[in-house]
KOLNULO-61605 format. One record per residue (C-alpha): z, y, x; chain; residue number from 1. Coordinates in steps of 0.05 Angstrom, whole numbers, plus 32768, in hexadecimal, padded with zeros to 4 digits. Example, Ala and Ser with C-alpha at 12.3 -4.5 7.8 and 13.67 -1.06 7.14 Angstrom:
R	809C	7FA6	80F6	A	1
R	808F	7FEB	8111	A	2
END
This chain:
R	7EA6	8031	7FA5	A	1
R	7E8E	7FF7	7F79	A	2
R	7EBC	7FDE	7F3F	A	3
R	7EB3	7F91	7F5C	A	4
R	7F04	7F84	7F5C	A	5
R	7EFA	7F8A	7F11	A	6
R	7EBF	7F55	7F08	A	7
R	7EEC	7F12	7F02	A	8
R	7EB6	7EE4	7F0C	A	9
R	7E9F	7F07	7F53	A	10
R	7EE3	7F09	7F68	A	11
R	7EF5	7EC3	7F5D	A	12
R	7EB1	7EB4	7F93	A	13
R	7EC6	7EDB	7FC6	A	14
R	7F16	7EEF	7FC0	A	15
R	7F26	7EC1	7FF8	A	16
R	7EF2	7EE1	8027	A	17
R	7F12	7F29	8010	A	18
R	7F56	7F1B	8020	A	19
R	7F49	7EF2	805F	A	20
R	7F74	7F1B	8097	A	21
R	7F3C	7F19	80C2	A	22
R	7F09	7F2C	8096	A	23
R	7F33	7F6D	8084	A	24
R	7F2A	7F80	80CF	A	25
R	7EDD	7F97	80C2	A	26
R	7EFF	7FD1	8096	A	27
R	7F0A	7FEB	80D9	A	28
R	7EC3	7FF0	80F4	A	29
R	7E96	8029	80E4	A	30
R	7E57	8010	80BF	A	31
R	7E24	8044	80A7	A	32
R	7E57	8078	80A5	A	33
R	7E80	8047	807D	A	34
R	7EAB	800F	808B	A	35
R	7E89	7FC7	809C	A	36
R	7EB9	7FA9	8063	A	37
R	7E9D	7FDA	802F	A	38
R	7E5A	7FCF	803E	A	39
R	7E5A	7F85	803D	A	40
R	7E7B	7F8A	7FF6	A	41
R	7E48	7FB9	7FDF	A	42
R	7E15	7F81	7FFE	A	43
R	7E31	7F4B	7FDE	A	44
R	7E3E	7F69	7F98	A	45
R	7DF8	7F82	7F90	A	46
R	7DD9	7F44	7FAE	A	47
R	7E07	7F19	7F7C	A	48
R	7DED	7F40	7F43	A	49
R	7DA3	7F3B	7F54	A	50
R	7DAD	7EF1	7F5D	A	51
R	7DD1	7EE8	7F1C	A	52
R	7D98	7F0D	7EF4	A	53
R	7D6B	7EDB	7F18	A	54
R	7D98	7E9E	7F09	A	55
R	7D96	7E93	7F56	A	56
R	7DDB	7E79	7F7C	A	57
R	7E0E	7EB1	7F6D	A	58
R	7E43	7E96	7F97	A	59
R	7E1A	7E86	7FD9	A	60
R	7E00	7EC9	7FCD	A	61
R	7E47	7EF3	7FC6	A	62
R	7E61	7EC7	8000	A	63
R	7E32	7ECD	8032	A	64
R	7E1D	7F1A	801B	A	65
R	7E69	7F24	8024	A	66
R	7E67	7F07	8069	A	67
R	7E21	7F1F	8085	A	68
R	7E45	7F54	80B6	A	69
R	7E81	7F26	80CE	A	70
R	7E85	7F42	8109	A	71
R	7EC2	7F5E	812C	A	72
R	7E9C	7F8D	8161	A	73
R	7EA0	7FDB	8164	A	74
R	7E52	7FF3	8163	A	75
R	7E5F	8037	8167	A	76
R	7E5E	805E	81A6	A	77
R	7E2B	802C	81C3	A	78
R	7DEC	8034	81E7	A	79
R	7DB1	8030	81C7	A	80
R	7DA0	7FEA	81F7	A	81
R	7DE8	7FD0	81D7	A	82
R	7DE5	7FEB	8192	A	83
R	7D9F	7FC5	818F	A	84
R	7DBB	7F82	81A9	A	85
R	7DF9	7F82	817D	A	86
R	7DC2	7F90	8142	A	87
R	7D9F	7F52	8157	A	88
R	7DD9	7F24	8172	A	89
R	7E0E	7F36	8131	A	90
R	7DEE	7F04	80F8	A	91
R	7DFD	7ECB	8129	A	92
R	7E41	7EE8	8133	A	93
R	7E4F	7EF0	80F0	A	94
R	7E3C	7EA1	80E0	A	95
R	7E70	7E8F	811F	A	96
R	7EA8	7EBA	80FF	A	97
R	7E92	7EA5	80B3	A	98
R	7E9D	7E5E	80D0	A	99
R	7EDC	7E64	80EF	A	100
R	7EFF	7E7D	80AE	A	101
R	7ED4	7E5E	807A	A	102
R	7EA7	7E23	806B	A	103
R	7E59	7E3B	8064	A	104
R	7E28	7E17	8043	A	105
R	7DDD	7E0D	805F	A	106
R	7DC3	7E47	802E	A	107
R	7E03	7E79	803F	A	108
R	7DF1	7E6B	807E	A	109
R	7DA9	7E7F	8089	A	110
R	7DBD	7EBD	8056	A	111
R	7DEB	7ED7	808E	A	112
R	7DBF	7EC6	80CA	A	113
R	7D7D	7EE5	80A8	A	114
R	7D9E	7F2A	8087	A	115
R	7D76	7F4B	80C3	A	116
R	7D31	7F36	80BB	A	117
R	7D04	7F52	80D3	A	118
R	7D33	7F62	810D	A	119
R	7D4C	7F1F	8119	A	120
R	7D1D	7EEE	812C	A	121
R	7D30	7EBC	80EE	A	122
R	7D0B	7EBA	80AD	A	123
R	7D35	7EB4	806E	A	124
R	7D29	7E71	8055	A	125
R	7D48	7E7D	800A	A	126
R	7D39	7EB1	7FD7	A	127
R	7D7F	7EBF	7FDF	A	128
R	7D78	7ED3	801D	A	129
R	7D44	7F04	801A	A	130
R	7D70	7F27	7FE3	A	131
R	7DA0	7F31	8010	A	132
R	7D76	7F48	8048	A	133
R	7D58	7F7E	8013	A	134
R	7D91	7F90	7FF9	A	135
R	7DBA	7F93	8033	A	136
R	7D81	7FD0	804E	A	137
R	7D83	7FEB	8014	A	138
R	7DD2	7FF6	8016	A	139
R	7DC9	8013	8060	A	140
R	7D9C	803C	804E	A	141
R	7DC2	8057	800D	A	142
R	7E03	805E	8038	A	143
R	7DE3	8083	806C	A	144
R	7DB9	80B3	8043	A	145
R	7E01	80C7	801C	A	146
R	7E18	80DE	805F	A	147
R	7DD2	8105	806C	A	148
R	7DDD	8121	8023	A	149
R	7E1E	8137	8030	A	150
R	7E11	8161	806F	A	151
R	7DCE	8181	8055	A	152
R	7DF8	8195	801E	A	153
R	7E2B	81AD	8047	A	154
R	7DF9	81D9	8070	A	155
R	7DD9	81EE	8034	A	156
R	7E14	820C	8016	A	157
R	7E2A	822A	805D	A	158
R	7DDB	8251	8058	A	159
R	7DEE	825E	8015	A	160
R	7E2E	828A	801E	A	161
R	7E0C	82A6	805A	A	162
R	7DD6	82BC	8034	A	163
R	7DFE	82E1	7FF6	A	164
R	7E2B	82FE	8029	A	165
R	7DFB	8317	8050	A	166
R	7DCB	8336	801A	A	167
R	7E0E	835D	7FFD	A	168
END
């Protein structure tokens, strides 16, 4: 996993979220073959680093990036229709959950609500919102590809062992 815990500036911005008992429950939900907590931490940290380079609002990006998938619904095992419903509706649920435990700025709320654009109907208002949206897509693709590569490697290794033994 990332070395985010050694980045004191970043951790000072998100520590209360990371340690929140309710947010910790996101560790229990599979997300892109990972868990929702680790996925959100990746999105948050990479978005934070990009925002820092661009001299944007790093704290709002770090916090909203972490909260973007703060919903406690297990979408594994759902049929296609229900998974699509969760995909479209979870940004609003993440805002509702976030507001229960944390104070959100207008920009943080926009970042969370629009992180699924263009799947969600709301267009991001801020550059920070676009960054989290794009980083979330990139992290999701990366997480899915890691699992795919592991499966391909396992199949390839099996075939190589089979061929080596067959050719003897």
